[in-house]
All heavy atoms as an XYZ file, in Angstrom:
741
protein
N      13.439    -11.528     20.133
C      12.998    -10.261     19.608
C      14.095     -9.205     19.760
O      14.386     -8.464     18.847
C      11.713     -9.834     20.308
C      11.183     -8.536     19.849
S      10.610     -8.654     18.156
C       9.724     -7.163     18.005
N      14.737     -9.150     20.935
C      15.793     -8.169     21.145
C      16.946     -8.374     20.170
O      17.499     -7.425     19.640
C      16.311     -8.223     22.575
C      15.570     -7.272     23.480
C      16.176     -7.347     24.825
N      15.625     -8.589     25.392
C      15.554     -8.869     26.648
N      16.068     -8.052     27.520
N      15.006     -9.968     27.080
N      17.300     -9.612     19.920
C      18.401     -9.887     18.998
C      18.053     -9.381     17.603
O      18.889     -8.800     16.913
C      18.712    -11.377     18.970
N      16.821     -9.590     17.178
C      16.407     -9.121     15.857
C      16.424     -7.601     15.782
O      16.876     -7.023     14.795
C      15.021     -9.638     15.515
C      15.017    -11.123     15.206
O      16.093    -11.693     14.946
O      13.929    -11.690     15.221
N      15.928     -6.928     16.801
C      15.906     -5.461     16.803
C      17.321     -4.903     16.795
O      17.613     -3.957     16.074
C      15.148     -4.938     18.015
S      13.372     -5.208     17.918
N      18.192     -5.501     17.581
C      19.571     -5.020     17.659
C      20.242     -5.109     16.290
O      20.973     -4.216     15.885
C      20.351     -5.814     18.702
C      21.754     -5.333     18.909
C      22.485     -6.028     20.062
N      22.307     -7.465     20.072
C      21.668     -8.157     21.036
N      21.146     -7.527     22.056
N      21.549     -9.453     20.975
N      19.953     -6.153     15.539
C      20.544     -6.306     14.213
C      19.803     -5.504     13.145
O      20.405     -5.099     12.152
C      20.573     -7.779     13.815
C      21.548     -8.566     14.667
O      22.592     -8.058     15.048
N      21.201     -9.802     14.983
N      18.531     -5.290     13.340
C      17.727     -4.625     12.314
C      17.878     -3.112     12.325
O      17.877     -2.484     11.272
C      16.252     -4.995     12.481
N      18.009     -2.515     13.480
C      18.031     -1.052     13.574
C      19.141     -0.428     12.732
O      18.885      0.513     11.974
C      18.079     -0.582     15.043
C      18.364      0.904     15.142
C      16.753     -0.924     15.731
N      20.379     -0.904     12.793
C      21.404     -0.290     11.937
C      21.079     -0.379     10.444
O      21.346      0.552      9.682
C      22.679     -1.073     12.267
C      22.436     -1.617     13.637
C      20.964     -1.907     13.684
N      20.479     -1.474     10.030
C      20.090     -1.613      8.620
C      18.979     -0.641      8.248
O      18.999     -0.055      7.164
C      19.624     -3.043      8.338
O      20.676     -3.942      8.521
N      18.028     -0.477      9.126
C      16.920      0.454      8.875
C      17.463      1.879      8.771
O      17.116      2.627      7.853
C      15.850      0.346      9.982
C      15.161     -1.024      9.911
C      14.832      1.483      9.874
C      14.313     -1.355     11.121
N      18.343      2.250      9.691
C      18.926      3.590      9.668
C      19.751      3.791      8.394
O      19.676      4.836      7.747
C      19.776      3.829     10.934
C      20.566      5.122     10.840
C      18.876      3.843     12.168
N      20.528      2.795      8.006
C      21.336      2.894      6.784
C      20.451      3.043      5.558
O      20.778      3.795      4.631
C      22.234      1.671      6.655
N      19.315      2.347      5.548
C      18.390      2.450      4.418
C      17.827      3.865      4.317
O      17.784      4.449      3.235
C      17.270      1.428      4.574
C      16.314      1.436      3.401
O      16.794      1.358      2.249
O      15.100      1.532      3.632
N      17.391      4.441      5.442
C      16.895      5.821      5.424
C      17.982      6.798      4.993
O      17.747      7.713      4.220
C      16.350      6.223      6.803
C      14.919      5.807      7.019
C      14.608      4.685      7.777
C      13.890      6.534      6.456
C      13.296      4.301      7.962
C      12.567      6.162      6.639
C      12.283      5.042      7.392
O      10.981      4.661      7.585
N      19.202      6.599      5.483
C      20.312      7.486      5.123
C      20.587      7.398      3.624
O      20.770      8.420      2.962
C      21.566      7.107      5.909
C      22.712      8.078      5.682
C      23.979      7.711      6.454
N      23.744      7.342      7.833
C      23.964      6.116      8.333
N      24.415      5.147      7.575
N      23.744      5.874      9.605
N      20.595      6.203      3.074
C      20.840      6.036      1.634
C      19.742      6.697      0.814
O      20.019      7.297     -0.230
C      20.953      4.554      1.294
N      18.505      6.601      1.271
C      17.391      7.213      0.553
C      17.593      8.709      0.381
O      17.256      9.278     -0.660
C      16.070      6.943      1.304
O      15.863      5.537      1.357
C      14.890      7.592      0.614
N      18.168      9.348      1.375
C      18.354     10.809      1.339
C      19.700     11.224      0.758
O      19.962     12.414      0.615
C      18.213     11.371      2.751
N      20.541     10.263      0.421
C      21.877     10.631     -0.065
C      22.206      9.897     -1.365
O      21.797     10.319     -2.429
C      22.945     10.350      1.019
O      22.902      8.966      1.381
C      22.733     11.207      2.248
N      22.896      8.788     -1.284
C      23.437      8.105     -2.463
C      22.344      7.585     -3.396
O      22.533      7.535     -4.614
C      24.423      6.976     -2.057
C      25.226      6.492     -3.259
C      23.681      5.819     -1.392
C      26.207      7.492     -3.795
N      21.199      7.210     -2.861
C      20.111      6.729     -3.726
C      19.676      7.808     -4.717
O      19.334      7.507     -5.858
C      18.906      6.277     -2.901
C      19.097      4.914     -2.263
O      20.133      4.268     -2.536
O      18.224      4.498     -1.486
N      19.670      9.054     -4.291
C      19.281     10.154     -5.179
C      20.256     10.251     -6.348
O      19.850     10.379     -7.509
C      19.206     11.487     -4.402
C      18.074     11.425     -3.369
C      19.020     12.660     -5.352
C      18.073     12.578     -2.384
N      21.535     10.151     -6.041
C      22.557     10.192     -7.096
C      22.383      9.024     -8.073
O      22.445      9.204     -9.287
C      23.941     10.135     -6.450
C      25.088     10.208     -7.420
C      26.423     10.139     -6.710
O      26.557     10.711     -5.610
O      27.340      9.513     -7.273
N      22.150      7.842     -7.538
C      21.947      6.662     -8.388
C      20.686      6.801     -9.234
O      20.680      6.439    -10.417
C      21.871      5.397     -7.540
C      23.172      5.048     -6.891
N      23.256      4.138     -5.869
C      24.434      5.479     -7.109
C      24.518      4.020     -5.490
N      25.245      4.831     -6.228
N      19.617      7.318     -8.647
C      18.371      7.508     -9.398
C      18.557      8.502    -10.536
O      18.082      8.281    -11.656
C      17.248      7.984     -8.475
C      16.749      6.896     -7.543
O      17.102      5.716     -7.746
O      16.008      7.226     -6.601
N      19.235      9.587    -10.268
C      19.478     10.587    -11.325
C      20.306      9.986    -12.464
O      20.035     10.258    -13.636
C      20.171     11.811    -10.749
C      19.246     12.662     -9.905
C      19.945     13.880     -9.353
N      19.019     14.661     -8.540
C      19.378     15.351     -7.478
N      20.640     15.388     -7.083
N      18.477     16.028     -6.797
N      21.310      9.200    -12.127
C      22.138      8.561    -13.155
C      21.312      7.562    -13.978
O      21.442      7.509    -15.208
C      23.337      7.861    -12.515
N      20.462      6.784    -13.322
C      19.600      5.836    -14.042
C      18.648      6.558    -14.984
O      18.457      6.153    -16.125
C      18.787      4.985    -13.054
C      19.550      3.801    -12.511
O      20.615      3.474    -13.072
O      19.075      3.200    -11.542
N      18.030      7.624    -14.505
C      17.098      8.382    -15.329
C      17.823      9.005    -16.525
O      17.343      8.938    -17.660
C      16.420      9.459    -14.475
C      15.127     10.057    -14.998
C      14.083      8.994    -15.252
C      14.593     11.084    -14.010
N      19.000      9.566    -16.277
C      19.782     10.172    -17.360
C      20.208      9.127    -18.400
O      20.326      9.437    -19.586
C      21.014     10.870    -16.789
N      20.394      7.892    -17.949
C      20.785      6.805    -18.853
C      19.587      6.243    -19.611
O      19.743      5.341    -20.435
C      21.489      5.698    -18.069
N      18.397      6.751    -19.318
C      17.210      6.298    -20.030
C      16.523      5.095    -19.412
O      15.622      4.524    -20.014
N      16.937      4.704    -18.221
C      16.303      3.554    -17.565
C      14.918      3.945    -17.064
O      14.748      4.996    -16.464
C      17.147      3.071    -16.398
C      18.501      2.622    -16.813
N      19.554      2.574    -15.943
C      18.991      2.195    -18.012
C      20.628      2.147    -16.573
N      20.309      1.913    -17.833
N      13.936      3.108    -17.335
C      12.559      3.355    -16.904
C      11.964      2.071    -16.344
O      12.387      0.976    -16.696
C      11.686      3.815    -18.084
C      12.155      5.082    -18.767
C      12.061      6.290    -17.842
N      12.431      7.531    -18.505
C      13.659      8.017    -18.579
N      14.669      7.350    -18.079
N      13.905      9.163    -19.169
N      10.957      2.217    -15.530
C      10.222      1.067    -15.018
C       9.200      0.651    -16.070
O       8.483      1.500    -16.605
C       9.516      1.418    -13.708
C      10.431      1.848    -12.566
C       9.614      2.369    -11.400
C      11.309      0.703    -12.129
N       9.130     -0.623    -16.348
C       8.196     -1.100    -17.373
C       6.917     -1.662    -16.767
O       5.991     -1.965    -17.508
C       8.864     -2.175    -18.242
O       9.298     -3.254    -17.411
C      10.050     -1.600    -18.987
N       6.857     -1.773    -15.464
C       5.676     -2.300    -14.805
C       4.746     -1.161    -14.405
O       5.175     -0.019    -14.310
C       6.081     -3.099    -13.567
C       6.739     -2.319    -12.426
C       6.618     -3.108    -11.149
C       8.197     -2.052    -12.729
N       3.470     -1.444    -14.187
C       2.561     -0.395    -13.721
C       2.929      0.024    -12.296
O       3.407     -0.786    -11.503
C       1.188     -1.052    -13.764
C       1.413     -2.503    -13.882
C       2.793     -2.717    -14.390
N       2.701      1.291    -11.997
C       3.016      1.843    -10.677
C       1.796      2.591    -10.161
O       1.164      3.353    -10.897
C       4.223      2.803    -10.754
C       4.428      3.535     -9.434
C       5.484      2.045    -11.150
N       1.472      2.368     -8.901
C       0.434      3.132     -8.223
C       1.091      3.932     -7.113
O       1.830      3.379     -6.307
C      -0.656      2.217     -7.632
O      -1.330      1.563     -8.696
C      -1.660      3.012     -6.805
N       0.841      5.231     -7.094
C       1.333      6.104     -6.035
C       0.136      6.453     -5.165
O      -0.824      7.058     -5.638
C       1.967      7.386     -6.614
C       2.341      8.343     -5.487
C       3.183      7.045     -7.455
N       0.190      6.042     -3.927
C      -0.856      6.348     -2.959
C      -0.278      7.403     -2.019
O       0.637      7.131     -1.257
C      -1.257      5.083     -2.201
C      -2.388      5.169     -1.205
C      -3.659      5.699     -1.869
C      -2.656      3.810     -0.582
N      -0.776      8.622     -2.117
C      -0.212      9.773     -1.408
C      -1.227     10.334     -0.430
O      -2.409     10.434     -0.732
C       0.184     10.843     -2.431
C       0.731     12.108     -1.816
C       1.073     13.151     -2.872
O       0.892     12.949     -4.056
N       1.580     14.274     -2.427
N      -0.730     10.734      0.748
C      -1.612     11.404      1.701
C      -2.059     12.733      1.109
O      -1.271     13.420      0.469
C      -0.882     11.669      3.029
C      -0.506     10.439      3.783
C       0.903      9.973      3.460
O       1.531     10.400      2.502
N       1.413      9.068      4.260
N      -3.316     13.082      1.321
C      -3.841     14.313      0.741
C      -3.123     15.555      1.263
O      -3.025     16.550      0.577
C      -5.354     14.435      0.925
C      -5.805     14.397      2.372
O      -4.970     14.216      3.275
O      -7.014     14.540      2.589
N      -2.563     15.493      2.466
C      -1.843     16.656      2.987
C      -0.507     16.862      2.282
O       0.080     17.928      2.349
C      -1.653     16.575      4.492
C      -1.062     15.286      5.001
C      -1.754     14.217      5.498
C       0.315     14.916      5.037
N      -0.883     13.216      5.842
C       0.390     13.619      5.567
C       1.498     15.553      4.669
C       1.594     12.947      5.751
C       2.700     14.882      4.834
C       2.741     13.589      5.372
N      -0.009     15.838      1.588
C       1.249     15.991      0.864
C       1.156     17.052     -0.212
O       2.042     17.907     -0.353
N       0.076     17.038     -0.962
C      -0.083     18.038     -2.012
C      -0.310     19.425     -1.431
O       0.122     20.425     -2.005
C      -1.228     17.653     -2.947
O      -2.435     17.540     -2.235
N      -0.945     19.503     -0.275
C      -1.141     20.785      0.395
C       0.216     21.387      0.772
O       0.416     22.597      0.712
C      -2.026     20.623      1.655
C      -2.073     21.896      2.469
C      -3.431     20.188      1.264
N       1.157     20.528      1.112
C       2.500     20.989      1.479
C       3.382     21.232      0.257
O       4.537     21.606      0.389
C       3.170     19.957      2.391
C       2.503     19.734      3.749
C       3.194     18.613      4.507
C       2.529     21.014      4.572
N       2.833     20.987     -0.929
C       3.594     21.252     -2.139
C       4.364     20.063     -2.672
O       5.171     20.199     -3.578
N       4.120     18.877     -2.134
C       4.810     17.686     -2.626
C       3.904     16.963     -3.606
O       2.810     16.536     -3.261
C       5.195     16.756     -1.480
C       5.951     15.549     -1.947
C       7.272     15.653     -2.337
C       5.328     14.314     -2.028
C       7.976     14.550     -2.783
C       6.018     13.203     -2.477
C       7.351     13.321     -2.853
N       4.361     16.820     -4.826
C       3.595     16.157     -5.876
C       4.256     14.815     -6.191
O       5.185     14.734     -6.990
C       3.549     17.039     -7.124
C       2.681     16.463     -8.221
O       2.178     15.328     -8.076
O       2.517     17.154     -9.240
N       3.798     13.766     -5.526
C       4.396     12.441     -5.695
C       4.285     11.955     -7.132
O       5.194     11.308     -7.651
C       3.744     11.442     -4.739
N       3.193     12.262     -7.795
C       3.029     11.830     -9.186
C       4.085     12.468    -10.077
O       4.619     11.823    -10.975
C       1.629     12.167     -9.688
N       4.418     13.718     -9.826
C       5.445     14.396    -10.621
C       6.809     13.750    -10.433
O       7.614     13.689    -11.365
C       5.510     15.872    -10.262
N       7.067     13.240     -9.241
C       8.333     12.554     -8.976
C       8.411     11.248     -9.766
O       9.430     10.914    -10.358
C       8.505     12.285     -7.464
C       9.710     11.397     -7.192
C       8.624     13.600     -6.705
N       7.302     10.500     -9.807
C       7.291      9.195    -10.460
C       7.072      9.258    -11.964
O       7.498      8.363    -12.693
C       6.223      8.310     -9.823
C       6.685      7.753     -8.523
C       6.426      8.247     -7.278
C       7.522      6.620     -8.341
N       7.046      7.488     -6.339
C       7.726      6.469     -6.955
C       8.113      5.705     -9.212
C       8.502      5.442     -6.426
C       8.882      4.682     -8.676
C       9.068      4.563     -7.302
N       6.397     10.284    -12.460
C       6.025     10.358    -13.875
C       7.189     10.143    -14.845
O       7.043      9.422    -15.831
C       5.310     11.679    -14.157
C       4.561     11.684    -15.471
C       3.632     12.886    -15.597
N       2.513     12.774    -14.650
C       2.302     13.604    -13.630
N       3.108     14.603    -13.395
N       1.271     13.433    -12.840
N       8.376     10.699    -14.617
C       9.476     10.467    -15.562
C       9.942      9.008    -15.617
O      10.577      8.591    -16.572
C      10.607     11.355    -15.028
C       9.962     12.354    -14.146
C       8.736     11.688    -13.596
N       9.595      8.253    -14.591
C      10.083      6.880    -14.492
C       9.175      5.833    -15.121
O       9.616      4.722    -15.397
C      10.259      6.506    -13.014
C      11.429      7.146    -12.382
C      11.439      8.284    -11.628
C      12.769      6.713    -12.458
N      12.710      8.571    -11.236
C      13.557      7.616    -11.733
C      13.393      5.624    -13.079
C      14.921      7.476    -11.602
C      14.759      5.485    -12.946
C      15.510      6.406    -12.223
N       7.897      6.140    -15.304
C       6.949      5.082    -15.642
C       5.846      5.597    -16.565
O       5.380      6.719    -16.417
C       6.353      4.481    -14.342
C       5.572      5.487    -13.551
C       5.525      3.260    -14.612
N       5.478      4.774    -17.537
C       4.413      5.155    -18.470
C       3.028      4.878    -17.878
O       2.095      5.634    -18.094
C       4.577      4.401    -19.786
N       2.889      3.783    -17.142
C       1.598      3.379    -16.589
C       1.536      3.775    -15.112
O       1.798      2.976    -14.228
C       1.404      1.871    -16.759
C       0.031      1.390    -16.312
O      -0.795      2.217    -15.851
O      -0.214      0.178    -16.398
N       1.196      5.040    -14.865
C       1.167      5.584    -13.514
C      -0.263      5.898    -13.108
O      -1.007      6.543    -13.846
C       2.000      6.865    -13.445
C       2.000      7.599    -12.107
C       2.747      6.793    -11.050
C       2.622      8.970    -12.259
N      -0.636      5.436    -11.927
C      -1.946      5.741    -11.348
C      -1.684      6.422    -10.010
O      -1.021      5.860     -9.141
C      -2.755      4.448    -11.167
C      -4.113      4.662    -10.616
N      -5.108      5.345    -11.311
C      -4.666      4.292     -9.457
C      -6.208      5.368    -10.580
N      -5.959      4.742     -9.445
N      -2.180      7.653     -9.851
C      -1.939      8.437     -8.637
C      -3.246      8.619     -7.890
O      -4.243      9.058     -8.464
C      -1.343      9.796     -9.020
C      -1.097     10.685     -7.847
N      -1.778     11.852     -7.656
C      -0.244     10.570     -6.803
C      -1.346     12.430     -6.541
N      -0.426     11.672     -6.007
N      -3.242      8.288     -6.611
C      -4.435      8.380     -5.771
C      -4.047      9.071     -4.471
O      -2.974      8.817     -3.926
C      -4.993      6.975     -5.442
C      -6.221      7.068     -4.563
C      -5.288      6.208     -6.702
N      -4.910      9.931     -3.975
C      -4.676     10.526     -2.664
C      -5.606      9.889     -1.641
O      -6.685      9.395     -1.974
C      -4.899     12.054     -2.677
O      -6.224     12.328     -3.111
C      -3.898     12.745     -3.578
N      -5.163      9.908     -0.402
C      -5.937      9.337      0.689
C      -5.878     10.272      1.887
O      -4.944     11.061      2.011
C      -5.394      7.948      1.094
O      -6.147      7.460      2.210
C      -3.928      7.995      1.479
N      -6.844     10.166      2.739
C      -6.846     10.968      3.966
C      -6.103     10.262      5.094
O      -5.953     10.813      6.172
C      -8.274     11.256      4.404
C      -8.948     12.217      3.474
C     -10.301     12.603      3.987
N     -10.830     13.632      3.106
C     -12.051     14.067      3.149
N     -12.896     13.583      4.026
N     -12.455     15.001      2.314
N      -5.663      9.056      4.843
C      -4.924      8.314      5.871
C      -3.617      9.029      6.177
O      -3.105      9.798      5.365
C      -4.644      6.901      5.394
N      -3.085      8.752      7.329
C      -1.845      9.389      7.751
C      -0.609      8.644      7.273
O      -0.616      8.013      6.215
N       0.424      8.664      8.074
C       1.733      8.135      7.694
C       1.696      6.640      7.366
O       2.286      6.201      6.394
C       2.743      8.399      8.810
C       4.095      7.852      8.526
N       4.921      8.407      7.567
C       4.747      6.799      9.038
C       6.042      7.724      7.523
N       5.972      6.748      8.403
N       1.010      5.852      8.181
C       0.966      4.404      7.964
C      -0.402      4.028      7.400
O      -1.306      3.623      8.105
C       1.282      3.650      9.253
C       1.544      2.194      9.014
C       2.432      1.773      8.034
C       0.901      1.238      9.763
C       2.666      0.430      7.796
C       1.121     -0.114      9.554
C       2.009     -0.514      8.565
N      -0.529      4.173      6.098
C      -1.817      4.006      5.430
C      -2.421      2.620      5.611
O      -3.629      2.478      5.743
C      -1.662      4.307      3.944
C      -1.330      5.739      3.662
S      -1.065      5.993      1.906
C       0.649      6.418      1.918
N      -1.586      1.597      5.592
C      -2.094      0.229      5.702
C      -2.816      0.004      7.028
O      -3.743     -0.803      7.102
C      -0.954     -0.768      5.556
N      -2.412      0.713      8.055
C      -3.053      0.579      9.353
C      -4.255      1.503      9.479
O      -5.287      1.134     10.023
C      -2.042      0.894     10.457
C      -2.598      0.733     11.855
C      -1.530      0.999     12.896
O      -0.799      0.060     13.226
O      -1.442      2.153     13.361
N      -4.125      2.719      8.958
C      -5.176      3.713      9.132
C      -6.311      3.579      8.121
O      -7.435      3.986      8.396
C      -4.580      5.106      9.042
C      -3.627      5.401     10.188
C      -3.035      6.784     10.101
O      -3.704      7.699      9.583
O      -1.894      6.953     10.557
N      -6.017      3.049      6.957
C      -7.035      2.874      5.919
C      -6.807      1.537      5.216
O      -6.504      1.487      4.023
C      -6.985      4.019      4.928
N      -6.950      0.433      5.955
C      -6.617     -0.869      5.374
C      -7.472     -1.236      4.159
O      -6.952     -1.790      3.188
C      -6.819     -1.857      6.526
C      -7.683     -1.139      7.511
C      -7.410      0.320      7.330
N      -8.746     -0.912      4.174
C      -9.603     -1.266      3.037
C      -9.190     -0.491      1.788
O      -9.096     -1.064      0.693
C     -11.070     -1.011      3.373
N      -8.926      0.795      1.938
C      -8.490      1.615      0.799
C      -7.149      1.133      0.260
O      -6.947      1.030     -0.947
C      -8.368      3.085      1.191
C      -9.711      3.723      1.517
O     -10.749      3.145      1.132
O      -9.706      4.788      2.150
N      -6.237      0.839      1.163
C      -4.909      0.390      0.761
C      -5.005     -0.948      0.040
O      -4.382     -1.147     -1.011
C      -3.980      0.286      1.986
O      -3.959      1.558      2.654
C      -2.574     -0.095      1.585
N      -5.795     -1.866      0.574
C      -5.965     -3.174     -0.066
C      -6.617     -3.032     -1.439
O      -6.229     -3.718     -2.391
C      -6.805     -4.088      0.825
N      -7.579     -2.135     -1.555
C      -8.238     -1.923     -2.852
C      -7.245     -1.394     -3.886
O      -7.253     -1.820     -5.045
C      -9.410     -0.962     -2.692
N      -6.370     -0.482     -3.484
C      -5.361      0.047     -4.401
C      -4.372     -1.028     -4.815
O      -3.971     -1.112     -5.971
C      -4.611      1.224     -3.770
C      -5.424      2.484     -3.645
S      -5.928      3.151     -5.250
C      -7.653      2.672     -5.265
N      -3.974     -1.876     -3.876
C      -3.065     -2.988     -4.200
C      -3.728     -3.961     -5.176
O      -3.096     -4.414     -6.131
C      -2.626     -3.720     -2.938
C      -1.595     -2.998     -2.078
C      -1.419     -3.710     -0.752
C      -0.280     -2.903     -2.815
N      -4.990     -4.277     -4.921
C      -5.715     -5.197     -5.804
C      -5.831     -4.600     -7.205
O      -5.633     -5.303     -8.215
C      -7.099     -5.506     -5.238
N      -6.111     -3.308     -7.287
C      -6.216     -2.644     -8.590
C      -4.874     -2.672     -9.307
O      -4.802     -2.924    -10.503
C      -6.701     -1.206     -8.384
C      -6.977     -0.428     -9.669
C      -5.737      0.258    -10.204
O      -4.841      0.601     -9.423
O      -5.664      0.447    -11.435
N      -3.801     -2.434     -8.584
C      -2.466     -2.467     -9.173
C      -2.155     -3.866     -9.711
O      -1.646     -4.012    -10.823
C      -1.416     -2.051     -8.137
C       0.041     -2.183     -8.577
C       0.341     -1.302     -9.779
C       0.974     -1.864     -7.407
N      -2.462     -4.885     -8.951
C      -2.200     -6.258     -9.388
C      -3.021     -6.639    -10.619
O      -2.573     -7.430    -11.449
C      -2.449     -7.240     -8.243
C      -1.462     -7.108     -7.070
C      -1.904     -7.973     -5.916
C      -0.048     -7.433     -7.512
N      -4.208     -6.070    -10.769
C      -5.020     -6.338    -11.959
C      -4.418     -5.701    -13.208
O      -4.601     -6.164    -14.311
C      -6.448     -5.827    -11.769
C      -7.308     -6.744    -10.897
C      -8.764     -6.348    -10.952
N      -9.040     -5.031    -10.373
C      -9.257     -4.807     -9.077
N      -9.230     -5.798     -8.219
N      -9.494     -3.589     -8.640
N      -3.693     -4.599    -13.043
C      -3.080     -3.919    -14.179
C      -1.888     -4.701    -14.654
O      -1.484     -4.682    -15.744
C      -2.664     -2.500    -13.805
C      -3.861     -1.631    -13.537
C      -3.623     -0.167    -13.219
N      -2.342      0.415    -13.501
C      -1.635      1.118    -12.606
N      -2.095      1.287    -11.391
N      -0.495      1.657    -12.913
């Protein structure tokens, strides 16, 4: 377990760093080039996100035609805090 954590942590940190930096640049270039997702997308957002002014659906809307946006009262780790709701959303997405 320790060996896995020692190797995994730098990758996890690099992934978070890329999300806040170079990934944004790459996403903007893809969007400007007209690249879009052709598969259905479900955005499951905590209800407090919209209270804070974050509109996850608005972020995803330019990328995808088949977008389903749902809010939940679950916290940061939805799969643990609301497993039935999360599973239902996944099942609905797979049916689409």
